[in-house]
C-alpha positions in Angstrom: 97.5 141.4 84.5 98.0 137.9 85.9 95.8 136.3 88.5 97.3 134.2 91.1 95.4 130.9 91.8 94.1 130.6 95.3 94.7 127.3 97.1 91.0 126.6 97.1 91.0 126.6 93.3 93.4 123.7 93.1 91.6 120.3 93.2 93.5 117.7 95.1 93.4 114.2 93.6 93.3 111.3 96.0 96.3 108.9 95.8 95.9 105.8 93.7 95.8 102.6 95.6 96.9 99.4 93.9 94.7 96.4 94.9 96.5 93.0 94.8 94.2 90.3 93.4 95.0 86.8 94.6 93.6 83.3 94.6 94.6 80.7 97.1 93.9 77.1 96.1 93.6 74.7 99.1 92.7 71.1 99.7 89.9 71.2 102.3 91.3 71.1 105.9 94.6 69.6 105.1 97.3 70.8 107.5 99.3 72.7 104.8 96.2 74.3 103.5 95.2 75.5 107.0 98.7 76.9 107.5 98.7 78.6 104.1 95.4 80.4 105.0 96.7 81.5 108.4 100.1 82.6 107.0 98.5 84.5 104.1 96.0 86.3 106.4 98.9 87.4 108.6 100.9 88.6 105.6 97.9 90.5 104.2 97.1 92.1 107.6 100.7 93.3 108.1 101.7 94.3 104.6 98.6 94.9 102.5 96.0 96.1 105.1 92.9 96.7 102.9 94.8 96.8 99.6 94.0 93.3 98.4 91.2 91.0 97.1 91.5 87.3 98.0 89.5 84.3 96.7 90.0 80.9 98.4 89.2 77.9 96.2 88.8 74.5 97.8 89.9 72.1 95.1 88.1 69.2 96.8 84.8 71.1 96.2 85.8 72.7 92.8 88.3 70.4 91.1 87.4 71.6 87.6 88.1 75.2 88.6 91.6 74.2 89.7 92.3 72.3 86.5 91.0 75.1 84.4 93.3 77.5 86.2 96.3 75.2 85.7 96.7 74.4 89.4 98.0 70.9 90.1 99.4 71.3 93.6 97.9 72.7 96.8 98.3 74.9 98.5 99.0 77.3 95.7 98.7 81.1 95.7 98.4 83.0 92.4 98.6 86.7 92.0 96.6 87.9 89.0 96.8 91.6 89.3 98.7 93.8 89.1 100.9 92.3 86.3 103.0 90.3 86.1 101.1 87.3 87.5 103.0 85.0 89.8 102.5 81.8 91.8 103.8 80.5 95.1 103.4 76.8 96.1 103.4 75.6 99.7 102.2 76.7 103.1 103.4 80.3 102.6 105.6 80.3 105.6 108.5 82.0 103.7 107.2 85.5 104.0 110.0 87.0 101.9 109.1 84.7 99.0 105.4 85.6 99.2 106.1 89.3 99.4 108.4 89.0 96.4 105.7 87.1 94.4 103.2 89.8 95.3 105.5 92.5 93.9 106.3 94.1 97.3 109.8 95.5 97.6 111.9 96.1 100.7 110.7 99.7 100.9 107.1 98.6 100.9 107.6 96.5 104.0 107.1 98.0 107.4 
């Protein structure tokens, strides 16, 4: 005799959410750095909601960190996770390039 499983016996697993880990290197309050911060905040709000972790490094305050990470130009955005890593240089006004670097495809965009 076989026993049918009741729906309550099946444990639902929550969906896995990928967190995008990024680091934005800026040069103080330079105009392009300010634009890059604003542009990235808008992109994250629209396309990633809460699915990201962002660190902003001011290379004027932490120049050795930038050199250790191989950053020579600001503003620069690096994506470290998920793989593969990528980098975008500039004020991040080209949304399509930023989304491509973050690994977001056309179907991921609202």
